[in-house]
C-alpha positions in Angstrom: -78.2 125.3 116.0 -74.9 127.1 116.4 -72.9 127.8 113.3 -69.4 126.7 113.5 -66.9 129.2 112.2 -63.9 128.1 110.2 -60.6 129.7 111.0 -58.9 132.0 108.5 -55.9 129.7 108.4 -58.1 126.6 107.7 -60.1 128.5 105.1 -56.8 129.4 103.3 -55.6 125.8 103.6 -58.9 124.6 102.0 -58.5 127.1 99.1 -54.9 126.1 98.6 -55.8 122.4 98.5 -58.6 123.1 96.1 -56.3 125.0 93.7 -53.7 122.3 93.8 -55.8 119.1 93.6 -58.8 120.2 91.6 -58.0 123.3 89.5 -54.4 123.0 88.5 -54.7 119.5 87.0 -57.7 120.6 84.9 -56.0 123.8 83.6 -54.3 123.9 80.2 -50.5 123.9 80.4 -50.2 127.6 79.6 -52.4 128.5 82.7 -50.6 126.3 85.2 -47.9 128.8 86.0 -50.5 131.4 87.0 -52.2 128.8 89.2 -48.9 127.9 90.8 -48.4 131.6 91.6 -51.9 131.8 93.2 -51.1 128.7 95.2 -47.8 130.3 96.4 -49.6 133.5 97.4 -52.1 131.4 99.4 -49.2 129.6 101.2 -47.6 133.0 102.1 -51.0 134.3 103.3 -51.5 131.2 105.4 -48.1 131.6 107.1 -48.7 135.3 107.6 -52.1 134.8 109.3 -50.4 132.6 112.0 -47.5 135.0 112.6 -47.1 138.4 114.1 -44.5 139.4 111.5 -44.3 143.0 112.7 -43.6 142.3 116.3 -39.7 142.3 116.0 -39.7 145.7 114.1 -42.0 147.3 116.7 -39.9 146.0 119.5 -36.9 147.7 118.0 -38.8 150.9 117.1 -40.2 151.2 120.6 -36.7 150.9 122.0 -35.3 153.6 119.8 -38.0 156.2 119.3 -40.8 157.9 121.2 -44.2 156.5 120.5 -45.4 157.4 117.0 -42.0 158.8 115.9 -40.4 155.7 114.5 -41.0 153.6 111.4 -38.9 151.3 109.2 -38.0 154.0 106.8 -36.7 156.3 109.5 -34.8 153.4 111.1 -33.1 152.6 107.8 -32.2 156.3 107.3 -30.8 156.6 110.8 -28.7 153.4 110.4 -27.3 154.8 107.1 -26.3 158.1 108.6 -24.9 156.4 111.8 -27.4 157.8 114.3 -28.4 154.2 115.0 -25.5 151.7 115.3 -24.4 148.6 117.2 -22.2 150.9 119.3 -25.1 153.2 120.2 -27.7 150.5 120.4 -26.2 147.3 121.8 -28.0 144.3 120.3 -29.0 146.1 117.1 -27.7 143.3 115.0 -29.7 140.7 116.9 -32.8 142.8 116.5 -32.3 143.2 112.8 -31.7 139.4 112.4 -34.9 138.8 114.3 -36.8 141.1 111.9 -35.3 139.3 108.9 -36.1 135.9 110.3 -39.7 136.9 111.0 -40.0 138.0 107.4 -38.4 134.9 106.0 -40.6 132.6 108.1 -43.5 134.0 106.0 -42.0 134.7 102.6 -39.3 132.0 102.3 -39.3 129.4 105.1 -37.2 126.9 103.2 -34.4 129.5 102.8 -34.6 130.3 106.5 -34.4 126.6 107.4 -31.4 126.1 105.1 -29.6 129.0 106.6 -30.3 127.8 110.2 -29.1 124.3 109.3 -26.0 125.7 107.7 -24.9 127.6 110.7 
């Protein structure tokens, strides 16, 4: 008999549902905040599993630096000192926006949706 493997995303969803429906209601009031934080962390992990959050930053780093030479810290420093700018790197703003949106899609999708709906 073949063993069916449950996906990571489904496993996290099952854990999240268990925390919300079985554990949280049974906890004393002073422990419910901690359980809500656990549920929130599970939601973030579930979204992160289904997303390649680092793809936009690697796309930009690969465009700007030789392989192995770039990282987010170096990019930030180079932007601060003006070595990387919109004038020198057309589309920089669009790349940075894509990076931010990828991070928000995982960490705060409601804020992202509200920002997109607002313009």
